[in-house]
C-alpha positions as CSV (number, residue, x, y, z in Angstrom):
1,M,35.9,-0.2,-1.4
2,K,33.2,1.7,1.3
3,K,30.9,2.8,-1.3
4,L,30.9,-0.7,-2.7
5,M,30.0,-2.0,0.7
6,R,27.0,0.5,1.0
7,E,25.5,-0.9,-2.3
8,P,22.1,-3.1,-1.3
9,L,23.5,-5.2,-4.7
10,V,26.2,-6.6,-2.6
11,H,24.6,-7.2,0.4
12,F,22.2,-9.6,-1.5
13,L,25.4,-11.4,-3.6
14,L,26.8,-11.6,0.0
15,M,23.2,-12.8,1.1
16,G,22.8,-15.5,-1.6
17,A,26.2,-16.7,-1.3
18,A,25.7,-17.2,2.3
19,I,22.5,-19.3,1.8
20,F,23.6,-21.4,-1.0
21,A,26.7,-22.3,1.2
22,A,24.7,-22.8,4.5
23,Y,22.5,-25.3,2.0
24,S,25.8,-26.7,0.6
25,L,26.4,-28.1,4.4
26,M,23.7,-28.9,5.1
27,A,23.5,-31.5,2.2
28,K,26.9,-32.4,2.9
29,G,26.5,-33.1,6.3
30,S,23.3,-35.2,6.0
31,S,24.8,-37.0,2.7
32,G,26.9,-39.6,5.2
33,E,23.5,-40.1,7.9
34,P,20.3,-39.6,5.6
35,R,18.6,-41.6,8.2
36,K,19.7,-39.8,11.2
37,I,17.5,-36.9,12.7
38,V,18.8,-34.2,15.1
39,V,17.0,-31.9,16.7
40,T,19.2,-29.6,18.4
41,Q,19.4,-26.8,20.9
42,G,18.5,-24.3,18.6
43,Q,15.9,-25.9,17.6
44,L,14.2,-26.8,20.7
45,A,14.9,-22.7,21.5
46,S,12.7,-21.5,18.9
47,M,9.6,-24.2,19.4
48,R,9.7,-23.1,22.9
49,E,9.7,-19.5,22.0
50,A,7.0,-19.9,19.7
51,Y,4.9,-22.1,22.4
52,I,5.3,-19.3,25.1
53,R,4.6,-16.4,22.3
54,T,1.4,-18.1,21.2
55,W,0.4,-19.1,24.9
56,Q,2.0,-16.9,27.0
57,R,2.9,-19.6,29.2
58,P,5.5,-22.5,29.3
59,P,4.2,-26.0,28.3
60,T,3.7,-28.8,30.6
61,R,6.0,-31.7,30.7
62,E,3.4,-33.3,28.4
63,E,2.9,-30.2,26.2
64,W,6.7,-30.4,25.6
65,E,7.0,-33.7,24.9
66,G,4.6,-34.0,22.5
67,L,6.0,-30.8,20.6
68,I,9.3,-32.7,20.3
69,R,7.9,-36.0,19.2
70,D,5.4,-33.8,16.4
71,R,8.6,-31.8,14.9
72,V,10.3,-35.5,14.6
73,R,7.0,-36.8,13.2
74,E,7.7,-33.7,10.6
75,D,11.1,-34.5,9.8
76,V,10.5,-37.8,8.7
77,Y,7.7,-37.2,6.8
78,V,9.2,-34.2,4.7
79,R,12.6,-36.3,4.3
80,E,10.3,-38.7,2.4
81,A,8.2,-37.1,0.8
82,L,11.4,-35.2,-0.6
83,A,13.0,-39.0,-1.0
84,L,9.5,-39.7,-3.0
85,G,9.8,-36.2,-5.0
86,L,6.2,-35.4,-3.6
87,D,8.1,-31.7,-3.9
88,K,8.4,-31.6,-7.4
89,D,5.9,-29.4,-9.4
90,D,3.6,-28.7,-6.2
91,T,2.3,-25.0,-6.6
92,I,2.1,-24.3,-3.2
93,I,5.6,-25.7,-2.1
94,R,7.2,-23.6,-5.1
95,R,5.0,-20.3,-3.8
96,R,6.5,-21.1,-0.5
97,L,10.3,-20.8,-1.7
98,R,9.7,-17.4,-3.9
99,Q,8.3,-16.3,-0.8
100,K,11.3,-17.1,0.9
101,M,13.5,-15.3,-1.4
102,E,11.6,-12.5,-1.3
103,F,11.7,-12.1,2.2
104,V,15.5,-12.4,2.5
105,S,15.7,-9.8,-0.3
106,D,13.3,-7.3,1.8
107,D,14.9,-7.6,4.9
108,I,18.4,-6.8,3.0
109,A,16.8,-3.8,1.2
110,A,15.2,-2.9,4.7
111,Q,18.7,-2.0,5.5
112,T,18.9,1.2,3.7
113,Q,17.8,4.2,5.5
114,P,17.4,7.3,3.5
115,T,18.4,10.4,3.5
116,D,16.8,13.7,3.7
117,D,18.0,15.0,-0.2
118,A,16.5,11.5,-1.0
119,L,13.3,12.0,0.3
120,N,13.7,15.5,-1.3
121,A,13.7,14.4,-4.7
122,Y,11.5,11.3,-4.3
123,L,8.6,14.2,-3.1
124,Q,9.4,16.5,-6.0
125,A,9.6,13.1,-8.6
126,H,6.1,12.1,-7.4
127,P,4.2,15.6,-6.7
128,D,0.7,14.0,-7.4
129,K,1.6,11.4,-4.4
130,F,1.7,14.3,-1.8
131,R,0.1,17.3,-3.3
132,V,-2.0,19.3,-0.4
133,E,-5.5,19.2,-2.4
134,Q,-7.6,22.7,-2.6
135,Q,-10.0,22.8,0.1
136,F,-12.9,24.7,0.7
137,T,-15.3,26.1,4.1
138,F,-18.7,26.5,2.9
139,R,-22.0,26.7,3.3
140,Q,-24.6,25.0,0.8
141,L,-28.6,25.2,0.6
142,Y,-30.3,22.7,-1.5
143,L,-33.5,23.3,-4.1
144,N,-35.0,20.6,-5.4
145,P,-35.9,20.7,-8.9
146,G,-39.0,18.0,-8.3
147,K,-40.5,21.0,-6.0
148,H,-40.2,23.6,-7.6
149,G,-40.3,22.8,-11.4
150,E,-40.8,25.4,-13.6
151,H,-40.3,28.0,-11.0
152,L,-37.0,26.5,-10.3
153,A,-35.0,29.7,-11.4
154,R,-37.4,32.0,-10.1
155,D,-37.4,31.0,-6.7
156,T,-33.5,30.4,-6.8
157,A,-33.1,34.0,-7.4
158,Q,-35.7,34.9,-5.5
159,L,-34.0,33.3,-2.2
160,L,-30.7,34.2,-2.8
161,A,-31.4,37.5,-2.8
162,K,-32.8,37.2,0.2
163,L,-30.2,35.3,2.0
164,N,-28.1,38.2,0.9
165,Q,-29.7,40.7,2.0
166,A,-30.2,39.0,5.7
167,G,-26.4,38.2,5.7
168,G,-24.6,35.8,8.7
169,D,-25.8,32.3,8.5
170,T,-29.0,32.6,11.5
171,G,-31.3,30.1,10.5
172,F,-30.1,29.8,6.7
173,A,-31.2,26.1,6.7
174,A,-34.5,26.2,7.2
175,V,-35.5,27.4,4.1
176,G,-34.0,25.1,1.9
177,D,-35.0,22.1,0.7
178,P,-34.7,19.1,3.0
179,F,-31.5,17.6,1.5
180,M,-29.5,14.7,2.6
181,L,-25.8,15.9,3.3
182,D,-25.0,18.6,5.7
183,N,-25.8,22.2,5.2
184,N,-22.0,23.3,6.5
185,F,-18.4,22.0,5.7
186,T,-15.3,22.8,7.5
187,A,-12.0,22.7,5.2
188,V,-13.3,20.1,3.4
189,P,-10.6,18.8,0.5
190,A,-11.2,18.9,-3.5
191,G,-11.6,15.2,-3.3
192,E,-13.8,14.5,-0.6
193,V,-16.6,17.5,-2.1
194,T,-16.4,15.7,-5.7
195,K,-17.3,12.2,-4.2
196,Q,-20.5,14.1,-2.2
197,F,-21.3,16.6,-5.4
198,G,-19.6,16.0,-8.5
199,D,-17.2,17.7,-10.7
200,T,-19.6,20.4,-11.9
201,F,-20.4,21.7,-7.9
202,T,-16.4,21.3,-7.2
203,A,-15.3,23.1,-10.0
204,K,-18.0,25.7,-8.6
205,L,-16.7,26.6,-5.8
206,G,-13.1,26.9,-7.1
207,E,-14.5,30.0,-9.2
208,I,-16.8,32.0,-7.0
209,S,-15.8,35.1,-5.0
210,P,-16.0,34.1,-1.3
211,G,-18.0,35.8,1.3
212,Q,-21.4,35.8,-0.6
213,W,-23.7,33.9,-1.2
214,Q,-24.0,32.8,-5.1
215,G,-25.9,30.6,-7.6
216,P,-27.0,28.2,-8.5
217,V,-24.3,25.6,-8.5
218,E,-25.4,22.5,-9.8
219,S,-24.4,18.8,-8.9
220,G,-26.0,15.4,-9.3
221,Y,-28.4,16.3,-6.8
222,G,-30.3,19.3,-8.4
223,V,-29.1,23.3,-8.0
224,H,-27.9,24.8,-4.4
225,L,-27.1,28.4,-3.6
226,V,-23.7,28.0,-1.8
227,F,-21.2,30.8,0.5
228,V,-17.9,30.4,0.2
229,E,-16.2,31.2,3.7
230,E,-12.7,30.0,2.6
231,R,-10.7,28.7,-0.1
232,K,-7.1,27.2,0.4
233,E,-5.5,26.5,-3.1
234,G,-3.5,23.0,-3.2
235,R,0.4,23.1,-2.7
236,M,3.2,21.1,-2.0
237,P,3.8,20.6,0.9
238,E,7.5,20.8,2.5
239,L,9.4,17.0,3.5
240,A,8.6,17.8,7.6
241,E,5.2,18.2,6.7
242,V,4.5,14.6,5.6
243,R,8.3,13.1,6.0
244,E,6.6,9.6,7.4
245,Q,4.6,9.2,4.2
246,V,7.2,10.5,1.6
247,V,9.9,7.7,3.7
248,R,7.4,5.1,3.7
249,E,6.2,5.2,-0.1
250,W,10.2,6.0,-1.1
251,A,10.8,2.7,1.3
252,D,8.5,1.0,-1.2
253,A,9.7,1.5,-4.1
254,R,13.1,0.8,-3.2
255,R,12.5,-2.2,-2.3
256,R,10.6,-3.1,-5.8
257,E,13.5,-1.3,-7.0
258,D,16.3,-3.9,-5.4
259,N,14.3,-6.6,-6.2
260,E,14.2,-6.6,-9.6
261,Q,17.6,-5.6,-9.4
262,F,18.7,-8.8,-7.4
263,F,16.0,-11.2,-9.4
264,Q,18.0,-10.0,-12.7
265,K,21.2,-11.2,-10.8
266,L,20.1,-14.4,-10.3
267,L,18.1,-14.7,-14.0
268,K,21.6,-14.5,-15.8
269,R,22.6,-17.8,-13.9
270,Y,19.6,-19.2,-16.2
271,T,18.4,-20.1,-20.1
272,V,15.1,-19.3,-20.5
273,T,13.4,-21.5,-22.8
274,I,9.6,-20.6,-23.4
275,E,8.4,-23.4,-25.4
276,Q,5.6,-22.2,-27.9
277,P,2.6,-24.8,-29.3
278,A,4.2,-27.4,-31.3
279,A,3.8,-25.8,-34.8
280,V,6.0,-23.0,-33.6
281,E,9.6,-23.5,-33.1
282,A,11.2,-23.0,-29.1
283,K,12.4,-19.9,-28.5
284,K,14.9,-19.0,-25.9
285,I,15.5,-15.8,-24.3
286,G,18.2,-14.8,-22.0
287,A,16.3,-12.3,-19.6
288,I,12.7,-11.8,-19.0
289,N,11.4,-7.3,-18.6
């Protein structure tokens, strides 16, 4: 029984039963005196709290009387609109009612707290969401193909020899052509390198050996000489490193799963008919996937 009471679906059913029971009581209570409007103490307290939260102060006497009059006006209009059937097939009202049912479902799903075993299982089942990307710390020099023309290969080779002979990075940026991006990059994820330089450039960074100038390395801008200082390979993180992210993703996935189970349970109460064009016989279906 304890295990059963921990199941979210049981919570859904209990909450649903409570909602329908409350609705039935309200409907029964109002049927005898359909013209009677009662603004309860609970409603008044809620109105006052909402006003203070919005304006950061209590309402004056005149404002409070105005709030009550507005509440009564709202009740009158709502009851008359329902009596006239103005709520039927209204897209905005239908959407709002659906949202409120989904809020009920979301609130129940949010009560479930994940264990470390559940989080670890989710982490292992969805590695692409949490994998730490390969990272590069590197320097680059740009050679503009338009400026060097047919001498591009020769100039690239000469500059590469010069840089490796000099060693270090003192003044290296001054010997390259003007370029819109930085010359130095520190611990940049592979995805960010790709955004700035392209797939070919990133793939080459993953191949060349760190510790010396190498090239030419092509990008969408032209060619580059590159000095890879450090390369960290991609890896799967430990749960402690990404716990907050895993909890957030797990909770979102669990919420969607629980909401779908809740909907399918409710759907079993109905027979759904989707009418086809006149030439085709109407088709009855028992569930919607």
